[in-house]
C-alpha positions as CSV (number, residue, x, y, z in Angstrom):
1,M,266.6,221.5,178.0
2,V,266.3,224.5,180.4
3,I,269.6,225.8,182.0
4,S,268.2,228.7,184.0
5,T,264.9,230.2,185.1
6,Q,263.3,232.6,187.5
7,C,261.1,232.0,190.5
8,H,257.5,233.3,190.1
9,G,257.2,234.0,193.8
10,C,260.4,235.9,194.8
11,R,261.7,236.6,191.3
12,A,265.1,235.1,192.1
13,N,267.3,233.7,189.2
14,F,268.8,230.3,189.5
15,Q,270.4,227.6,187.3
16,V,269.2,224.1,186.6
17,H,271.5,221.2,186.6
18,D,270.2,217.7,186.1
19,G,266.7,218.8,186.9
20,K,267.6,220.5,190.2
21,A,267.8,224.2,191.1
22,V,271.2,225.6,191.8
23,V,271.4,229.1,193.3
24,R,273.9,231.4,191.6
25,T,276.7,232.5,193.9
26,R,278.1,235.0,191.6
27,P,276.8,236.9,188.5
28,I,277.9,235.6,185.1
29,A,278.1,237.9,182.2
30,R,278.3,236.5,178.7
31,L,279.8,238.6,175.9
32,A,278.6,238.3,172.3
33,K,281.0,237.3,169.6
34,P,282.7,240.1,167.7
35,R,280.9,240.8,164.4
36,R,282.9,240.2,161.2
37,D,282.4,241.9,157.8
38,S,281.5,238.6,156.2
39,D,278.6,237.9,158.6
40,P,275.2,238.5,157.0
41,V,273.3,241.6,158.1
42,F,269.7,241.1,159.1
43,E,267.6,244.3,158.8
44,A,264.9,244.7,161.3
45,V,261.5,244.3,159.6
46,P,258.8,246.6,161.0
47,P,255.9,244.9,162.5
48,P,252.7,244.8,160.4
49,P,250.1,247.5,161.2
50,P,247.4,246.4,163.5
51,P,244.2,245.3,161.8
52,I,241.4,247.9,161.6
53,F,238.3,246.6,163.3
54,R,235.1,248.2,162.3
55,S,232.4,248.2,165.0
56,V,229.3,246.7,163.4
57,L,226.1,247.7,165.3
58,P,223.3,245.2,165.4
59,V,220.4,246.1,163.2
60,P,217.2,246.5,165.3
61,T,214.5,244.0,164.6
62,L,211.0,244.8,163.5
63,R,209.7,244.2,167.1
64,Q,212.3,246.5,168.6
65,R,211.5,249.3,166.1
66,L,207.8,248.9,166.8
67,F,208.5,249.1,170.6
68,R,210.5,252.3,170.2
69,L,207.8,253.8,168.0
70,L,205.0,253.0,170.5
71,F,207.0,253.7,173.6
72,P,209.6,256.4,172.8
73,P,212.2,257.1,175.4
74,K,211.3,259.9,177.9
75,P,213.4,263.0,177.8
76,P,215.7,263.7,180.8
77,R,214.0,265.7,183.6
78,Q,215.3,269.1,184.9
79,I,216.1,269.1,188.6
80,S,217.0,271.9,191.0
81,C,218.9,271.2,194.2
82,F,217.2,271.9,197.5
83,D,220.3,273.3,199.2
84,C,222.3,275.2,196.6
85,G,219.6,275.7,193.9
86,H,221.8,274.3,191.1
87,H,219.9,273.1,188.0
88,Y,221.0,269.9,186.3
89,T,219.4,267.0,184.4
90,A,218.7,263.4,185.4
91,A,217.3,260.3,183.7
92,A,213.5,260.2,183.5
93,E,213.4,256.7,185.1
94,A,215.7,257.7,188.1
95,Q,214.2,257.4,191.6
96,S,216.9,259.5,193.2
97,S,219.8,261.8,192.3
98,Q,222.8,263.7,193.7
99,C,223.6,267.3,193.1
100,P,226.9,267.6,191.1
101,R,227.8,270.8,192.9
102,C,227.1,270.2,196.6
103,C,226.5,266.4,196.6
104,C,223.1,266.8,198.2
105,Y,220.7,263.9,198.0
106,V,217.6,264.6,195.9
107,S,214.6,262.3,195.9
108,L,212.7,261.9,192.7
109,L,209.8,259.8,194.0
110,D,206.2,260.5,193.1
111,Y,203.4,260.6,195.7
112,Q,199.7,259.9,195.5
113,I,197.8,260.9,198.7
114,D,194.3,259.5,199.1
115,G,193.9,260.0,202.9
116,P,195.0,262.2,205.8
117,W,198.7,263.2,205.5
118,N,200.8,265.2,208.0
119,R,204.4,264.2,207.1
120,R,206.8,266.4,205.2
121,I,207.4,265.7,201.5
122,Q,210.7,266.8,199.9
123,T,211.1,265.4,196.4
124,R,211.6,266.6,192.9
125,G,208.9,264.2,191.7
126,N,205.2,264.9,191.2
127,V,202.6,264.9,194.0
128,V,198.9,264.3,193.5
129,I,196.4,264.9,196.3
130,L,193.3,262.8,195.3
131,K,189.7,263.7,196.2
132,G,189.9,261.8,199.5
133,G,193.3,263.2,200.4
134,M,193.9,265.9,203.0
135,V,197.3,267.4,203.7
136,S,197.8,269.6,206.8
137,G,200.5,270.6,209.2
138,C,203.5,269.8,206.9
139,V,205.6,271.4,204.1
140,I,205.4,270.1,200.5
141,Q,208.4,270.6,198.3
142,C,208.0,268.9,194.8
143,H,208.0,269.5,191.1
144,H,204.4,269.4,189.9
145,L,201.5,269.4,192.5
146,T,198.0,268.6,191.5
147,V,195.3,269.2,194.2
148,L,192.0,267.4,193.9
149,G,191.3,267.2,197.7
150,E,192.2,269.5,200.6
151,L,195.4,271.4,201.1
152,A,196.3,273.3,204.3
153,S,200.1,273.4,204.2
154,P,202.9,275.6,202.7
155,V,203.8,274.6,199.2
156,D,207.1,275.1,197.2
157,C,206.9,273.8,193.6
158,S,209.6,274.0,191.0
159,G,207.0,273.3,188.4
160,D,203.2,273.8,188.1
161,L,200.6,274.0,190.9
162,I,197.2,272.8,189.6
163,I,194.2,273.2,191.8
164,R,190.9,271.5,190.8
165,G,189.1,271.2,194.1
166,H,187.7,273.3,196.9
167,G,189.4,274.4,200.0
168,K,191.4,276.8,202.0
169,V,195.2,277.0,201.7
170,M,196.7,278.0,205.1
171,G,200.4,278.3,204.2
172,R,202.5,280.2,201.8
173,V,202.6,279.1,198.1
174,S,205.5,279.4,195.7
175,C,205.5,277.8,192.3
176,Q,206.5,278.4,188.7
177,H,203.1,278.4,187.2
178,L,199.7,278.5,189.0
179,R,196.7,277.0,187.4
180,I,193.3,277.2,189.1
181,Q,190.8,275.4,186.9
182,R,187.2,276.0,186.3
183,R,184.6,275.4,189.1
184,A,187.3,275.5,191.8
185,R,186.8,277.5,194.9
186,V,190.0,278.4,196.7
187,E,191.0,280.8,199.4
188,F,194.6,281.6,200.1
189,F,195.3,283.0,203.5
190,L,198.9,283.9,202.8
191,P,200.5,285.4,199.6
192,V,201.1,283.4,196.5
193,T,204.3,283.8,194.5
194,S,204.6,282.5,191.0
195,A,206.2,283.3,187.6
196,S,202.8,283.1,185.8
197,A,199.2,282.4,186.7
198,S,196.1,281.2,185.0
199,I,192.9,281.5,187.1
200,A,189.5,280.1,186.1
201,G,187.3,279.8,189.2
202,H,186.3,281.5,192.4
203,V,189.5,282.6,194.1
204,R,190.4,284.9,197.0
205,G,193.9,285.9,198.1
206,Q,197.1,287.9,197.3
207,F,199.1,287.1,194.2
208,F,202.6,288.3,193.3
209,C,203.5,287.3,189.8
210,S,206.7,288.1,187.9
211,G,205.0,287.4,184.6
212,T,201.5,287.4,183.3
213,V,198.3,286.8,185.2
214,T,195.4,285.5,183.0
215,L,191.8,285.6,184.2
216,E,189.8,283.2,182.2
217,R,186.1,283.4,181.5
218,R,183.7,283.4,184.5
219,T,186.5,284.0,186.9
220,H,185.7,285.7,190.2
221,L,188.8,286.9,191.9
222,H,188.8,288.9,195.2
223,G,192.1,290.2,196.4
224,F,195.4,291.9,195.6
225,I,197.3,291.3,192.3
226,R,200.8,292.5,191.5
227,A,202.1,291.4,188.2
228,A,204.1,292.4,185.1
229,A,201.0,292.1,182.9
230,I,197.4,290.9,183.2
231,V,195.0,289.5,180.7
232,V,191.3,289.7,181.5
233,K,189.0,287.7,179.2
234,S,185.4,288.4,178.6
235,G,183.2,287.5,181.6
236,A,186.0,287.6,184.2
237,K,185.6,289.7,187.4
238,H,188.2,291.1,189.7
239,I,187.4,292.9,193.0
240,G,190.4,294.4,194.7
241,T,193.7,296.2,194.1
242,L,195.8,295.7,190.9
243,E,199.4,296.8,190.4
244,I,201.3,296.5,187.1
245,S,205.0,296.5,187.7
246,Q,207.8,295.3,185.5
247,A,210.0,294.6,188.5
248,T,207.6,292.6,190.6
249,S,208.7,292.3,194.2
250,T,207.8,289.5,196.6
251,P,205.7,290.2,199.7
252,D,208.9,289.9,201.8
253,D,210.9,292.5,199.8
254,P,210.9,296.1,200.9
255,K,209.0,298.5,198.8
């Protein structure tokens, strides 16, 4: 019954006569018949409104609710870029990220060191130096650092630095919060810069803190302290120089 059609490949129009395609040699225009007053008038009926679909969320099962109760989702972690220092958030399960400002690659891997280590670590994950671990001759940049073994390298932590073992730290140390736990014996050869510090052990070094330094009970600290405030608990001892300054400067800043 077809009399004309259009090619799907080249979009050309052609007529059909007896089942064969005939190419149009000239355009044909067909005029509509003039409308008379006696012809019926058909009013355009507006289309019906689209149906309203309501999104029905599946109801979690009892097993899913118990799993969420026992294993709640971890909150997103706070990350600071290594290059531009921009702070942003990333998923807790992410292994790597990219800074939205400078597009720098940021590793989020965690490290556990149980032997000799002399390679640089640059991550915003957590690093743990176990009792048999020994880090020397490299720079450690991480979020939280827990030291149970030996550390003889510069440290730059965006989070907490926790020291539980004995040893001598040869490089510079920079962290957000310094925690030296009880029975630890640590000697810092270069200055330590932090926002706050809590010391409970035998420590020797220079400490520059923009916040509060807390000396726990039975603390023996030998060295220089410059902080905005200091809390000395009963039984703590400090031998050295103490400066209280609201605008605490780093050892590299001019006095």
